[in-house]
C-alpha positions, 0 to 999 in steps of 0.5 A: 570518480569522487566519493559523492559521485559514487553515492549518486551513481545511477542505474542504467536502463536497457530495454533489452533487459526488460524481459530478462529478470527471471520473473514470469510475465503472467499478470493482465490489466484485470489482475493488476486492477484487482491487486490495486483494489485489494490493497486500497479497499480493506477493513477501512472502508467499513470504518473511515467514512463514519469517522470522517463524517462524525469528526470532520466533514459531516455529510460532506464526507463523500466529497472528502473522499473525492478530494483525496482521490484527486490528490492521490491520482496525481501521484498515481499518474506519475507512477503510471508513466514510470511503470510503463516506461521502466517495467522492472520490479522495485517500484519507486526504488527502481525509478529513483535509482534511475533518475536520482542515483544509488544512495537516494534509491536506497533511502527510499527503498529502505523507507518502502520496506518499512511501509510494506513490513508494518503495513502487513503487521498492522493489517494482520493485527486487525485481521486478528480482531475481526476474526476473533469477533466472528469466532465469538459469534459461534461461542469460540474464544482464545485466551487473551495472551494468545490474541494480543501482543504484550503491551496491549491494553488489558494484557499483562506480561508476555503476549503473542497474537497467534492469529495474526502470526498464522494469517501472515504465514498463511499468506506467505504460503499462498504467495510461494505457490506462484503468482498466478495462483495468488492473483486468482485468489486475490481477484476472487476475494476482491469480488467477494469484498465488492459484493459485500459493499454493494450488499450494504449499499443495496440494503441501506439505501432504502433507509436513507433520510434526506434530512440527515444530509443537512447541514451538509458541511457543518464544520466548513471548508476546513472540516472538509479538507481535514476529512480529505487528509484522513481520507488520503490514507485510505487510498494508500496501497495503489503503489504496490501495483507498480512493483508487479510491472516486471511480471505484467504481460504488456506493461506499457498498456496494462500498468497505467490501466491497473494503477488508475483503474484501481484508484477509480474503482476504489474511489467509487466504492468509498464515495458510495459507502460514505453517501449512503452511511450518512443518509442512514444515520445522522453524522454526529452518531457515527463516531463509533468503532464499526459505523457500518454495523451500527447503521445496520443495527439502527435500521434493524438489519442485523442479519447483514452485520455478520456478512459485513464482518466477513467482508472485512476479514476478506478485505484485510486478507487481500491487503495482506496478499498485495502488501506482502507481495509488494514487499517481496518484490522490493527486496528482490529488486534491491538484492538484484542490485547487490544492495542486499544479500543474494538470498533475496533475489533467488527465484524458484525455477518451478514457480518463478517466485523469490521463495526465500525472500517471501518466507524471510519477509513473511516471518519477520512481519508475522513476528512483528504482528504477534508481539508488537501492539498495533498503535506502535507498528502502524506509525511508519506506514504513512510517512514511508508511502508519502515519501515515495509518492513525493520522490516519484512525482518529482522524478517524472521531471528528471525522467523526461530529461533522461537521454536514454529514457527519452528514446523509450516509447512510453505508452503513457505520459503524465498530462499537464507536464510539468505542472501536475508532477510538481503539484503532486510533489508539493501536496505529498510534502505538505501531508508529510509535514502534518504527520505527528512528531512521534512518526518523524522520530520513528522514521528518523530512527529507521533511516539511521539504521538503513544508512548504517546498513548501507555503508556497512554492506550495500555500498561495498556490494553494489553491482552497478558500482562494481561495474563502473569500477571494472570500467575504470580499471580497464581504462 
């Protein structure tokens, strides 16, 4: 076999092995939907609608979220077909390994590691800030050098964000206790978060002024589209649901419901929040750090501000749970293929959870959150996610042509094939090209590191390539 062919060796899929991964099948469609909502709806729902309205779309911010949801749903439908056809851990990494080959799968998997790792770290830093605000309300305050990383504005010398460090370790401890327990906690927190959002809407809707909706599109269609581009990133996170496919009771039915259902619920919440927010306060006044709290102050409902802050903390906790979970299952899948050391695929016989992988990933993310400023660790999240969306979208075209996979009865098929997957691919590439140059530079550095690791370790330890080599030797 030629060297180029060895790099593109594909992972064979045997339906008989779908239930033999060592992970326990405990997740239902409801659990998956709660996971998706937990990942998508974080503190951003209390901030993003105001920013989009003030800077780009005006009162039409609600339509920006609708447009973003439609674009995001294209990728979600592609994920749904893959996850119901190949119910294995690893999400986009596993899908690309099957249809495009090992090297591209490693590149994508390495990109997704950055997405999950830096997403957990950045959310932990935001969690720390909101938690400190809650503590200050009770007159409690930690020293600055224990609540901000070195390099953060106003912090000189060494800094260690203790709160961010501890919360990541606490979530890691929750996850190693078992998936069923983790999803139960996540579901409770998601319900609390939704109730807080509904509370704001229920209180504020009585103070809506129709005059605030005029002019509806002050910056025209271009402002609406720019707002949609920002809103798109608010929906990032549903892909973490697909990493759970190997632990789902009925993946052919439940995976499409969980992925699409979570996107629908999140879209309704975002649109409703934006619609009420711009109705209460004129869009021009919403370019503030916490527009929801500001709106409550304007209508003299300060009693609800503390509840909203609590909702933000709970919302970010669910994001931490789901993204940390997704990262550990990605490492599990890559290690099972031999591309990472076997320590990442060791599953506890008691909890059926990759405990060592969870702790390693959690410790690294906690250290990043503690010592690196937020604006630096958030750069790689968006580009890694869009890269995965693009590869999965175009991958559906190759999935339909795969001889073995054509024989698998998938319960979900992307509609309007092949137009929809191609449109989704192009939309994701377009959004990638509009990211900042610094993001691309960081992404390039991260990929170079990944390529070095691949040829130094992964290429030589690939279990699939080892199997092919054994067959060639026998022949």
